[in-house]
PyMOL commands that place a pseudoatom at each C-alpha (Angstrom):
pseudoatom trace, name=CA, resn=MET, resi=1, chain=A, elem=C, hetatm=0, pos=[119.969, 113.332, 61.537]
pseudoatom trace, name=CA, resn=ASP, resi=2, chain=A, elem=C, hetatm=0, pos=[122.402, 115.201, 63.819]
pseudoatom trace, name=CA, resn=SER, resi=3, chain=A, elem=C, hetatm=0, pos=[120.683, 118.526, 63.009]
pseudoatom trace, name=CA, resn=GLN, resi=4, chain=A, elem=C, hetatm=0, pos=[117.328, 116.972, 64.000]
pseudoatom trace, name=CA, resn=ARG, resi=5, chain=A, elem=C, hetatm=0, pos=[118.773, 115.787, 67.325]
pseudoatom trace, name=CA, resn=ASP, resi=6, chain=A, elem=C, hetatm=0, pos=[120.317, 119.236, 67.951]
pseudoatom trace, name=CA, resn=THR, resi=7, chain=A, elem=C, hetatm=0, pos=[116.983, 120.949, 67.260]
pseudoatom trace, name=CA, resn=PHE, resi=8, chain=A, elem=C, hetatm=0, pos=[115.155, 118.549, 69.515]
pseudoatom trace, name=CA, resn=LYS, resi=9, chain=A, elem=C, hetatm=0, pos=[117.739, 118.954, 72.273]
pseudoatom trace, name=CA, resn=SER, resi=10, chain=A, elem=C, hetatm=0, pos=[117.538, 122.748, 72.113]
pseudoatom trace, name=CA, resn=LEU, resi=11, chain=A, elem=C, hetatm=0, pos=[113.714, 122.513, 72.351]
pseudoatom trace, name=CA, resn=LEU, resi=12, chain=A, elem=C, hetatm=0, pos=[113.935, 120.433, 75.518]
pseudoatom trace, name=CA, resn=GLU, resi=13, chain=A, elem=C, hetatm=0, pos=[116.622, 122.568, 77.116]
pseudoatom trace, name=CA, resn=ARG, resi=14, chain=A, elem=C, hetatm=0, pos=[114.586, 125.727, 76.879]
pseudoatom trace, name=CA, resn=GLU, resi=15, chain=A, elem=C, hetatm=0, pos=[112.464, 126.597, 79.915]
pseudoatom trace, name=CA, resn=ALA, resi=16, chain=A, elem=C, hetatm=0, pos=[110.328, 128.488, 77.413]
pseudoatom trace, name=CA, resn=CYS, resi=17, chain=A, elem=C, hetatm=0, pos=[108.814, 125.173, 76.279]
pseudoatom trace, name=CA, resn=TYR, resi=18, chain=A, elem=C, hetatm=0, pos=[106.450, 125.407, 79.238]
pseudoatom trace, name=CA, resn=SER, resi=19, chain=A, elem=C, hetatm=0, pos=[105.110, 128.856, 78.339]
pseudoatom trace, name=CA, resn=THR, resi=20, chain=A, elem=C, hetatm=0, pos=[105.802, 129.397, 74.668]
pseudoatom trace, name=CA, resn=LYS, resi=21, chain=A, elem=C, hetatm=0, pos=[103.803, 128.421, 71.615]
pseudoatom trace, name=CA, resn=PHE, resi=22, chain=A, elem=C, hetatm=0, pos=[105.641, 126.545, 68.795]
pseudoatom trace, name=CA, resn=LEU, resi=23, chain=A, elem=C, hetatm=0, pos=[104.461, 125.693, 65.355]
pseudoatom trace, name=CA, resn=ILE, resi=24, chain=A, elem=C, hetatm=0, pos=[106.338, 122.712, 63.918]
pseudoatom trace, name=CA, resn=CYS, resi=25, chain=A, elem=C, hetatm=0, pos=[105.927, 122.503, 60.148]
pseudoatom trace, name=CA, resn=GLY, resi=26, chain=A, elem=C, hetatm=0, pos=[107.319, 120.206, 57.463]
pseudoatom trace, name=CA, resn=PRO, resi=27, chain=A, elem=C, hetatm=0, pos=[106.414, 117.899, 54.629]
pseudoatom trace, name=CA, resn=GLN, resi=28, chain=A, elem=C, hetatm=0, pos=[104.584, 114.638, 55.172]
pseudoatom trace, name=CA, resn=SER, resi=29, chain=A, elem=C, hetatm=0, pos=[106.669, 111.834, 56.752]
pseudoatom trace, name=CA, resn=CYS, resi=30, chain=A, elem=C, hetatm=0, pos=[109.491, 114.159, 57.875]
pseudoatom trace, name=CA, resn=GLY, resi=31, chain=A, elem=C, hetatm=0, pos=[109.153, 113.203, 61.562]
pseudoatom trace, name=CA, resn=LYS, resi=32, chain=A, elem=C, hetatm=0, pos=[106.786, 115.855, 62.977]
pseudoatom trace, name=CA, resn=THR, resi=33, chain=A, elem=C, hetatm=0, pos=[104.633, 113.301, 64.826]
pseudoatom trace, name=CA, resn=SER, resi=34, chain=A, elem=C, hetatm=0, pos=[107.659, 111.449, 66.179]
pseudoatom trace, name=CA, resn=LEU, resi=35, chain=A, elem=C, hetatm=0, pos=[109.152, 114.735, 67.424]
pseudoatom trace, name=CA, resn=MET, resi=36, chain=A, elem=C, hetatm=0, pos=[105.927, 115.740, 69.085]
pseudoatom trace, name=CA, resn=PHE, resi=37, chain=A, elem=C, hetatm=0, pos=[105.438, 112.310, 70.660]
pseudoatom trace, name=CA, resn=GLU, resi=38, chain=A, elem=C, hetatm=0, pos=[108.976, 112.441, 71.965]
pseudoatom trace, name=CA, resn=LEU, resi=39, chain=A, elem=C, hetatm=0, pos=[108.271, 115.907, 73.416]
pseudoatom trace, name=CA, resn=ALA, resi=40, chain=A, elem=C, hetatm=0, pos=[105.117, 114.492, 75.080]
pseudoatom trace, name=CA, resn=LEU, resi=41, chain=A, elem=C, hetatm=0, pos=[107.097, 111.620, 76.614]
pseudoatom trace, name=CA, resn=SER, resi=42, chain=A, elem=C, hetatm=0, pos=[109.845, 113.985, 77.787]
pseudoatom trace, name=CA, resn=PHE, resi=43, chain=A, elem=C, hetatm=0, pos=[107.340, 116.328, 79.513]
pseudoatom trace, name=CA, resn=ALA, resi=44, chain=A, elem=C, hetatm=0, pos=[105.535, 113.368, 81.013]
pseudoatom trace, name=CA, resn=ASP, resi=45, chain=A, elem=C, hetatm=0, pos=[108.874, 111.972, 82.282]
pseudoatom trace, name=CA, resn=GLU, resi=46, chain=A, elem=C, hetatm=0, pos=[109.121, 115.235, 84.247]
pseudoatom trace, name=CA, resn=GLY, resi=47, chain=A, elem=C, hetatm=0, pos=[105.689, 114.698, 85.746]
pseudoatom trace, name=CA, resn=LYS, resi=48, chain=A, elem=C, hetatm=0, pos=[103.942, 117.168, 83.429]
pseudoatom trace, name=CA, resn=HIS, resi=49, chain=A, elem=C, hetatm=0, pos=[100.427, 116.476, 82.209]
pseudoatom trace, name=CA, resn=VAL, resi=50, chain=A, elem=C, hetatm=0, pos=[100.191, 116.509, 78.418]
pseudoatom trace, name=CA, resn=ILE, resi=51, chain=A, elem=C, hetatm=0, pos=[97.241, 116.684, 76.028]
pseudoatom trace, name=CA, resn=PHE, resi=52, chain=A, elem=C, hetatm=0, pos=[98.150, 115.221, 72.677]
pseudoatom trace, name=CA, resn=VAL, resi=53, chain=A, elem=C, hetatm=0, pos=[95.521, 115.938, 70.007]
pseudoatom trace, name=CA, resn=SER, resi=54, chain=A, elem=C, hetatm=0, pos=[95.646, 114.176, 66.686]
pseudoatom trace, name=CA, resn=PRO, resi=55, chain=A, elem=C, hetatm=0, pos=[93.176, 113.806, 63.799]
pseudoatom trace, name=CA, resn=ARG, resi=56, chain=A, elem=C, hetatm=0, pos=[93.602, 110.023, 63.812]
pseudoatom trace, name=CA, resn=LYS, resi=57, chain=A, elem=C, hetatm=0, pos=[95.116, 107.170, 65.719]
pseudoatom trace, name=CA, resn=PRO, resi=58, chain=A, elem=C, hetatm=0, pos=[98.617, 106.401, 64.492]
pseudoatom trace, name=CA, resn=GLU, resi=59, chain=A, elem=C, hetatm=0, pos=[99.013, 103.252, 62.443]
pseudoatom trace, name=CA, resn=ARG, resi=60, chain=A, elem=C, hetatm=0, pos=[102.194, 102.505, 64.320]
pseudoatom trace, name=CA, resn=LEU, resi=61, chain=A, elem=C, hetatm=0, pos=[104.064, 104.026, 67.244]
pseudoatom trace, name=CA, resn=PRO, resi=62, chain=A, elem=C, hetatm=0, pos=[106.129, 107.073, 66.314]
pseudoatom trace, name=CA, resn=LEU, resi=63, chain=A, elem=C, hetatm=0, pos=[109.856, 106.579, 66.100]
pseudoatom trace, name=CA, resn=LYS, resi=64, chain=A, elem=C, hetatm=0, pos=[111.668, 107.089, 69.384]
pseudoatom trace, name=CA, resn=VAL, resi=65, chain=A, elem=C, hetatm=0, pos=[114.980, 108.625, 70.168]
pseudoatom trace, name=CA, resn=SER, resi=66, chain=A, elem=C, hetatm=0, pos=[117.551, 105.867, 70.294]
pseudoatom trace, name=CA, resn=ALA, resi=67, chain=A, elem=C, hetatm=0, pos=[118.575, 106.625, 73.883]
pseudoatom trace, name=CA, resn=ARG, resi=68, chain=A, elem=C, hetatm=0, pos=[114.984, 106.471, 75.200]
pseudoatom trace, name=CA, resn=THR, resi=69, chain=A, elem=C, hetatm=0, pos=[113.946, 103.464, 77.181]
pseudoatom trace, name=CA, resn=THR, resi=70, chain=A, elem=C, hetatm=0, pos=[110.412, 102.135, 76.977]
pseudoatom trace, name=CA, resn=PRO, resi=71, chain=A, elem=C, hetatm=0, pos=[108.155, 104.603, 78.763]
pseudoatom trace, name=CA, resn=THR, resi=72, chain=A, elem=C, hetatm=0, pos=[106.698, 103.549, 82.090]
pseudoatom trace, name=CA, resn=ASN, resi=73, chain=A, elem=C, hetatm=0, pos=[102.951, 103.217, 82.690]
pseudoatom trace, name=CA, resn=GLN, resi=74, chain=A, elem=C, hetatm=0, pos=[103.207, 106.225, 84.986]
pseudoatom trace, name=CA, resn=THR, resi=75, chain=A, elem=C, hetatm=0, pos=[104.656, 108.347, 82.190]
pseudoatom trace, name=CA, resn=LEU, resi=76, chain=A, elem=C, hetatm=0, pos=[102.053, 107.164, 79.668]
pseudoatom trace, name=CA, resn=LYS, resi=77, chain=A, elem=C, hetatm=0, pos=[99.224, 107.933, 82.162]
pseudoatom trace, name=CA, resn=LEU, resi=78, chain=A, elem=C, hetatm=0, pos=[100.277, 111.617, 82.106]
pseudoatom trace, name=CA, resn=ILE, resi=79, chain=A, elem=C, hetatm=0, pos=[99.662, 111.829, 78.340]
pseudoatom trace, name=CA, resn=GLN, resi=80, chain=A, elem=C, hetatm=0, pos=[95.988, 112.244, 77.388]
pseudoatom trace, name=CA, resn=MET, resi=81, chain=A, elem=C, hetatm=0, pos=[95.556, 111.130, 73.775]
pseudoatom trace, name=CA, resn=VAL, resi=82, chain=A, elem=C, hetatm=0, pos=[92.636, 112.828, 72.024]
pseudoatom trace, name=CA, resn=TYR, resi=83, chain=A, elem=C, hetatm=0, pos=[91.539, 111.848, 68.512]
pseudoatom trace, name=CA, resn=ILE, resi=84, chain=A, elem=C, hetatm=0, pos=[89.467, 114.384, 66.717]
pseudoatom trace, name=CA, resn=GLU, resi=85, chain=A, elem=C, hetatm=0, pos=[88.491, 114.167, 63.084]
pseudoatom trace, name=CA, resn=ASP, resi=86, chain=A, elem=C, hetatm=0, pos=[87.017, 117.532, 62.052]
pseudoatom trace, name=CA, resn=ARG, resi=87, chain=A, elem=C, hetatm=0, pos=[87.237, 121.261, 62.699]
pseudoatom trace, name=CA, resn=GLU, resi=88, chain=A, elem=C, hetatm=0, pos=[83.962, 121.673, 64.593]
pseudoatom trace, name=CA, resn=GLU, resi=89, chain=A, elem=C, hetatm=0, pos=[84.790, 118.846, 66.975]
pseudoatom trace, name=CA, resn=PHE, resi=90, chain=A, elem=C, hetatm=0, pos=[88.305, 120.317, 67.434]
pseudoatom trace, name=CA, resn=LEU, resi=91, chain=A, elem=C, hetatm=0, pos=[86.946, 123.788, 68.253]
pseudoatom trace, name=CA, resn=LYS, resi=92, chain=A, elem=C, hetatm=0, pos=[84.451, 122.289, 70.736]
pseudoatom trace, name=CA, resn=TYR, resi=93, chain=A, elem=C, hetatm=0, pos=[87.190, 120.347, 72.427]
pseudoatom trace, name=CA, resn=MET, resi=94, chain=A, elem=C, hetatm=0, pos=[89.452, 123.407, 72.729]
pseudoatom trace, name=CA, resn=ALA, resi=95, chain=A, elem=C, hetatm=0, pos=[86.503, 125.354, 74.191]
pseudoatom trace, name=CA, resn=THR, resi=96, chain=A, elem=C, hetatm=0, pos=[85.806, 122.583, 76.765]
pseudoatom trace, name=CA, resn=ILE, resi=97, chain=A, elem=C, hetatm=0, pos=[89.355, 122.880, 78.117]
pseudoatom trace, name=CA, resn=HIS, resi=98, chain=A, elem=C, hetatm=0, pos=[88.030, 125.876, 79.987]
pseudoatom trace, name=CA, resn=THR, resi=99, chain=A, elem=C, hetatm=0, pos=[85.580, 123.740, 81.916]
pseudoatom trace, name=CA, resn=THR, resi=100, chain=A, elem=C, hetatm=0, pos=[87.664, 120.631, 82.621]
pseudoatom trace, name=CA, resn=GLN, resi=101, chain=A, elem=C, hetatm=0, pos=[89.088, 120.016, 86.015]
pseudoatom trace, name=CA, resn=LYS, resi=102, chain=A, elem=C, hetatm=0, pos=[92.166, 118.247, 84.592]
pseudoatom trace, name=CA, resn=LEU, resi=103, chain=A, elem=C, hetatm=0, pos=[95.162, 120.494, 84.160]
pseudoatom trace, name=CA, resn=ALA, resi=104, chain=A, elem=C, hetatm=0, pos=[97.562, 120.214, 81.272]
pseudoatom trace, name=CA, resn=HIS, resi=105, chain=A, elem=C, hetatm=0, pos=[101.086, 121.687, 81.321]
pseudoatom trace, name=CA, resn=ILE, resi=106, chain=A, elem=C, hetatm=0, pos=[101.472, 121.099, 77.603]
pseudoatom trace, name=CA, resn=ILE, resi=107, chain=A, elem=C, hetatm=0, pos=[99.040, 120.922, 74.699]
pseudoatom trace, name=CA, resn=LEU, resi=108, chain=A, elem=C, hetatm=0, pos=[100.369, 119.316, 71.539]
pseudoatom trace, name=CA, resn=VAL, resi=109, chain=A, elem=C, hetatm=0, pos=[98.308, 119.339, 68.347]
pseudoatom trace, name=CA, resn=ASP, resi=110, chain=A, elem=C, hetatm=0, pos=[99.532, 117.023, 65.648]
pseudoatom trace, name=CA, resn=GLY, resi=111, chain=A, elem=C, hetatm=0, pos=[98.357, 117.792, 62.115]
pseudoatom trace, name=CA, resn=ILE, resi=112, chain=A, elem=C, hetatm=0, pos=[96.635, 121.006, 63.027]
pseudoatom trace, name=CA, resn=ASP, resi=113, chain=A, elem=C, hetatm=0, pos=[96.238, 121.756, 59.292]
pseudoatom trace, name=CA, resn=GLN, resi=114, chain=A, elem=C, hetatm=0, pos=[93.812, 118.788, 59.124]
pseudoatom trace, name=CA, resn=PHE, resi=115, chain=A, elem=C, hetatm=0, pos=[91.369, 120.888, 61.170]
pseudoatom trace, name=CA, resn=TYR, resi=116, chain=A, elem=C, hetatm=0, pos=[91.167, 123.682, 58.586]
pseudoatom trace, name=CA, resn=GLY, resi=117, chain=A, elem=C, hetatm=0, pos=[88.868, 121.646, 56.350]
pseudoatom trace, name=CA, resn=GLU, resi=118, chain=A, elem=C, hetatm=0, pos=[87.524, 122.677, 52.997]
pseudoatom trace, name=CA, resn=VAL, resi=119, chain=A, elem=C, hetatm=0, pos=[86.953, 126.379, 52.418]
pseudoatom trace, name=CA, resn=SER, resi=120, chain=A, elem=C, hetatm=0, pos=[85.518, 128.193, 49.413]
pseudoatom trace, name=CA, resn=SER, resi=121, chain=A, elem=C, hetatm=0, pos=[87.770, 131.258, 49.254]
pseudoatom trace, name=CA, resn=ARG, resi=122, chain=A, elem=C, hetatm=0, pos=[91.136, 132.616, 50.340]
pseudoatom trace, name=CA, resn=ASN, resi=123, chain=A, elem=C, hetatm=0, pos=[89.491, 135.011, 52.821]
pseudoatom trace, name=CA, resn=GLN, resi=124, chain=A, elem=C, hetatm=0, pos=[87.486, 132.226, 54.320]
pseudoatom trace, name=CA, resn=GLU, resi=125, chain=A, elem=C, hetatm=0, pos=[90.598, 130.036, 54.532]
pseudoatom trace, name=CA, resn=MET, resi=126, chain=A, elem=C, hetatm=0, pos=[92.491, 132.756, 56.473]
pseudoatom trace, name=CA, resn=ALA, resi=127, chain=A, elem=C, hetatm=0, pos=[89.505, 133.184, 58.834]
pseudoatom trace, name=CA, resn=VAL, resi=128, chain=A, elem=C, hetatm=0, pos=[89.314, 129.440, 59.490]
pseudoatom trace, name=CA, resn=ILE, resi=129, chain=A, elem=C, hetatm=0, pos=[93.081, 129.189, 60.155]
pseudoatom trace, name=CA, resn=ALA, resi=130, chain=A, elem=C, hetatm=0, pos=[92.909, 132.164, 62.491]
pseudoatom trace, name=CA, resn=LYS, resi=131, chain=A, elem=C, hetatm=0, pos=[89.979, 130.683, 64.382]
pseudoatom trace, name=CA, resn=VAL, resi=132, chain=A, elem=C, hetatm=0, pos=[91.645, 127.226, 64.808]
pseudoatom trace, name=CA, resn=LEU, resi=133, chain=A, elem=C, hetatm=0, pos=[94.873, 128.822, 66.013]
pseudoatom trace, name=CA, resn=ALA, resi=134, chain=A, elem=C, hetatm=0, pos=[93.085, 131.283, 68.311]
pseudoatom trace, name=CA, resn=PHE, resi=135, chain=A, elem=C, hetatm=0, pos=[91.077, 128.528, 69.994]
pseudoatom trace, name=CA, resn=THR, resi=136, chain=A, elem=C, hetatm=0, pos=[94.253, 126.492, 70.454]
pseudoatom trace, name=CA, resn=VAL, resi=137, chain=A, elem=C, hetatm=0, pos=[96.297, 129.348, 71.873]
pseudoatom trace, name=CA, resn=ASP, resi=138, chain=A, elem=C, hetatm=0, pos=[93.404, 130.436, 74.124]
pseudoatom trace, name=CA, resn=ALA, resi=139, chain=A, elem=C, hetatm=0, pos=[93.082, 126.886, 75.557]
pseudoatom trace, name=CA, resn=PHE, resi=140, chain=A, elem=C, hetatm=0, pos=[96.846, 126.796, 76.186]
pseudoatom trace, name=CA, resn=LEU, resi=141, chain=A, elem=C, hetatm=0, pos=[96.898, 130.215, 77.903]
pseudoatom trace, name=CA, resn=PHE, resi=142, chain=A, elem=C, hetatm=0, pos=[93.881, 129.287, 80.023]
pseudoatom trace, name=CA, resn=GLN, resi=143, chain=A, elem=C, hetatm=0, pos=[95.698, 126.118, 81.224]
pseudoatom trace, name=CA, resn=MET, resi=144, chain=A, elem=C, hetatm=0, pos=[98.779, 128.185, 82.035]
pseudoatom trace, name=CA, resn=LYS, resi=145, chain=A, elem=C, hetatm=0, pos=[96.765, 130.545, 84.197]
pseudoatom trace, name=CA, resn=LYS, resi=146, chain=A, elem=C, hetatm=0, pos=[95.285, 127.633, 86.126]
pseudoatom trace, name=CA, resn=LEU, resi=147, chain=A, elem=C, hetatm=0, pos=[98.753, 126.175, 86.925]
for i in range(1, 147): cmd.bond("trace and resi %d" % i, "trace and resi %d" % (i + 1))
show_as sticks, trace
zoom trace
């Protein structure tokens, strides 16, 4: 648990978090969603607008860091929760980020592998993964230019 706290702390201490892309991977139930939700709360605590995309609503609130107090309504208002179930809807959403007036400092995508969907071959799988990641990175970079 200490190594997880150290990793989280180093993520938050880096100014690069506001301009760098991270891919957080791990087995199911290892704490990825909790880490990302904590990042969202930490950025929102600093007044940053956050888009948090997930393939489904959580069954329960993610675990929180023990030192964290209950987030304020003002903090929660800075986090836009977006629930998207399939790849086509995800790609459309990422494309619409170019036309929205709302700025986001941070875009967090939980369970991005859920948006790859079923594919019939290894080549098609790689193309789908590249497309999902490209749309995500493009949306993030577009938001950074607007800030």
